[in-house]
N, C-alpha and C positions, 0 to 999 in steps of 0.2 A: 450510568451516563450514555451507554453504548459505545463508547470511546476505549480504545485500546492501544496502549504506547506501542510502539514498533518492537520493542524486545520482547514484548508479550506476544505480540502477533508472529514474530519469527518463529517463537516456541512451538505456538499453536497451528499454525498453517505451513510450517516447514518453507517458508519463502524468506528471502535475504532482502531487508530494507536498510539503506543508508541516506542520510541526508545529504543531499549534494546540489550545492549552490541554488537553494531556493526549490529544489525540487527533489523526489525520491528515486534513487538508484535503484530498481526492482528486479530482482533475478529470482525465477521461479525453479530452485533447486539447481541454479547454475544456467539455466535455459533463458535464452531471449531477454537479456538485461537491456534496461531502458530508464530512461530519466521520466518522472511524474510529476507534473504541476500539481499543488494544491487544488483539490476539488476536482480534478480530472479523474473521469472513471477509467480502469484498466481492468482488461480481461487476461487473467494469467492462463499459461497452457493447460491448466486443470479444468479451465471452464469457468471459475468464479470470478465475479468482477469485485473491484475494491475502489473506493472513493476515499481521499484523504484530505486532510487539512493539516496546518500547522499551527504548533501552540507559540505563545509570545518567545519561549526559549529556542525555537526552531525544531522540537521536536516534533517528529510525523506522528500523527494520530489518525486511527482508522475511523471513517465516519460510518461506514456500512459495508457490507458484504452480501452482495445480492447475487441474483443470477445474471447471464450476458444479457438478457431480454429486458432487465430492469436499467439498463445504463442509459 
C-alpha cells in the first residue's frame, strides 16, 4: 500500500513521530521538533521530505517519502 505506521517509520528512518492533537510532532534525531498536520509536506534536516495522513484511530501513516523538490 506504500503506507508505513509511525513505529516502523521511526525504526527505518531514525526519526521520532508522535501523534499530537491532530498533528504529528516530528523530531529528526532530536533536532528541529515541530507539529505536522495530516497531508503537510515536511522536509527533515536530512533532506528527505515526508507527507502524512491519519487513519481513523489517529495513527500516523507515512504517505510518501520524496526528495524536497517533490513537495
